N, C-alpha and C positions, 0 to 999 in steps of 0.2 A: 504494500500500500504506500502511496506517495502522499505528501502533504497537500492540502487544499488551502487556498489563500483566504482563510476565514478564521483568523486567530489560531488557536491550537487544534482545530478540528481535523481529524483524520479524513482523508479523501473518501467520499461516498458513505460516510457513517454518521448517523444520528441515532440516538437511543432515548426512549422514554424510560425513566427510572422505574415506573410502575405502569403497566398498561391499564388504562382505565376501565376496560371491559371485564377484567378478570377477578381481582381479589379486593373486594370492598373492605375487608376486615384487616388489611395490612395496617400495622401500627408503626410507631417510630423505630422499633428495633428491627423489624423486617426491612423497612426502607433504608435504615442505616447499614444493615447487612448487605443489601443489594448494592448500595453505593460503594462500600468498602471493597466489594469483590469485582468491581469493574477493573478491567486489566488493560485499558487503553486510554489514550488522550483524545477525547472527542467532545462533541456537543451532547449534553444531556438535557432533556426537557422533563420537568417534574410532571407528576399527575396534576390534573386541574386543582386549583385551590380557590375556595370561595371567600368572599369579602363579608365582614360582619354586618348583620342587619338585613342582608339580602337573602330571601328564601332560596334554599337549595334542595335539589330533588332527591338525592340519595343519602343514605346513612353512611357514617364513617368516612366521609370525604374530608381531606385536610383543609384547615383554615389558614388564613394569613393576615389576621387582624388583632391578635392579642400578644402580649409579651411571652406568654407560654408557647404560642405558636412559633414566635421568633426563636426562642431558645431550643425548641424541638427541631427546627430546620437547620440550625447552625452546624451540628455534627455531620449531617447529611451533605450539606454544601462543602464542608471541610474535607470530607472523604473523597468527594469528586475532585476537588482542587489538589488533593494529595496525589492523585493519579495523573495530574497534569491536564485534567479536563476542564471544561467550562460548563456551567449549568444555568439554564434559563428556567424561571418559574412560570408555568402555564397557569393563567388566571382566568376566572370568569369575570371578575371585576378587579380594578387596580387596587392592590393592597399595599402593604408596607415593604415593598420589594427592596428598596434601597437601604433598608435598615438592618439587613442581616446577611449580606454577603453574596447574594445571587449576582450573576454576571449580567443578567438581563431578564426581559419579560417576553413570554409568548402569549398573546391575546387569543383566547379561544373564541373563534368566530365560525365554528363548524358544528356539525352533528345535531342540528335542530335546536340549539340553545338560543339564548336571548338575542345575541347579535345576528345570528342567521335568521331568526324570525323577522327581523327588520329587512333583511336582504331579499328574501324570496317572496314573489308576488302571490303565491297560493296561500300564504299564511299571514302576510302583512295586509290587513284590511283597513289600515288607518286612512283617514281622509284629511290629514293635516300635512304639514311640511315634511313629515317622515314617512309618508305613504304615497302610493300611486305609481308615478313613473320611476325609472331606474335611478335617476339622480337623487330623488327624494329618499328612496329606500336605502341608498348607500350613505346617506348623510350621517345618521347616528353612528354606524360602525367607524366611519372615518373620523368623527369627532372623538370617539374613544381612543383610536390610535394616536391622534394628534395630542390628546391630553396626556397619555402615557409618555409619548416621545418628548413632550415639553418638560415633563417631570424628570426623566432619567436620561434623555438624549436619544435621538433617533437611531444611533448606531448600536443601541442596546435593546431594540424592539423588533419582534417578529410577530406574525399573525398566522393563525391556522384557519383555512377556509375549505369549504366542501361544496362548491356550487352545483355539482352534478348529483350528489347523493340526495336521498329522499327520507332520511332518518326522521322519525316522529312526524311524518307527513309534511316536512318542510321541503316543499317542492317549488321550483321556479320554471316558468314556461319557456325560458330561453337561458339555460345555465351558461352556455358559451359566452353570450353577450354580457351576462352578469360577471363572470370571472374576468373577462377582458377589461370591462369597465373598472372593476375594483383594482386590478393590478396597475392600470394606467394612473389612477388617482393615488395609489400607494407610492408610485414613483415620485410624485411631487412631494411626498412627506419624507422620502429618502430613508425609509426604514431598512433594517439590516437584511431581513429575509421574509419570504412568503412560503409557508408550509401548506401544501395543498393535497387533499385526498383524491386519489385516482377515481375516475368515473366508474371503474369496474367494481368498486366496493359498494356493497349494499348491506346495511345493518338491519337485520330482521327485528332485533330488539337490542337492548343495551349489552347483552351477553353473547350475541350471535352475530358474527360478521360473515357475510357471504361474498364470494368472489365470482364474478361472471364476465363473460365476454361483452365488450361495449365498443361501439363504433366511435365514441367520442374520444378526444385526446386533450391532454393538458398542454400540448406543444405550443398552441397559440399564446397561452398565458405565459409559458416559460420564455417564449421569444419576446414578449412585450415587457416583461418585468426586468428592471435594470439591476436589482439586487440579487442576492443569492436565492435560488429557487430550489425548494426541498419538496420531494414527493413522498407519499406514503400510501401503501396499498397492498399489504400481504406479499411483499416481494420475496422471492427466493434469492439465493446468492447469484445465480446466473442471470436472473431478470434484473437485479440491481446493477450488476456489471454492465449489462446491455444498455440499461437506461442511461448510465453515465457515458458510456462509449458513444452512444448515438446522440448525445447532447439533449436528451429528454429532460435532464435535471442536473443541477450542480451537486446535490446530495440526495441520498436515499435514506429515509427514516425506517428504523426497525424497532419494534416494541415487544411483541409476544415472544419472539425467539430468545430475547435476553433473560426471560424468567428462568429458563432452564439452561441457558448458555451465557453466563456473564463474560466469558472470553470469546464472544461471538466474532469480533473482528479477526482474532487470531485463527479461529476455526475456518472463517471464510478465506483467509490468506493462504492456508495450507490445504484448503478443500477437505477438511476433516468432517466426519459425521456429526450430526447435531443431536443433542438430547431432545426428546419430544415431550 
């Protein structure tokens, strides 16, 4: 593996510290264990973290708004840094990210949650300045990105989007136009990266991810976005290598494979078998 010009990130490798569809009951010790056992220098994005006072849908999801949360995250962040990696906190809402050592923020704008509910025309039925046409529907998500970037710097901000997926019935009539419009406006904010879910991914429910053939492609968004473009979508080693080689993405994100294979980049490098 060769270096990629994005801080200390290894070429073609992004990992989620805990895949959000799998183990809701993970506590701080499990998270700390996972972080300690990473064996590479790369980009780690945390599981989603919610902001205090905002309703959240699932039990046992981590928070990012009290001193106790801050102290609990510190050893996890330190463990990633000790391996030479960098870690971004994926948030539903902007919390105290700059207070406890994370290297940046990934804004969760995918998978049917609040930001995506503004973006997609089949669920956004507002009749004010945040609803209706494409420009209006993208207004709130872009305001969130700008607010976070103004707080911590645009070079420490990424966003996750899933224009083609239909999770929780969050559907758009023209996902290609939506994705392109968003990345072009994100260019103006000069954020660090855009992390996008492949069209072939279909979430039957929060615990079941399906992979299917899809005629759509993220390539137009990749070509339009000027920052680092990251794709995620149940990639195998071979598919990830092909995506990078073909210019489909700058980086490929892996999540579930890391649960059983904390040395995944090394296994990929030598083409070793994977634990299932």
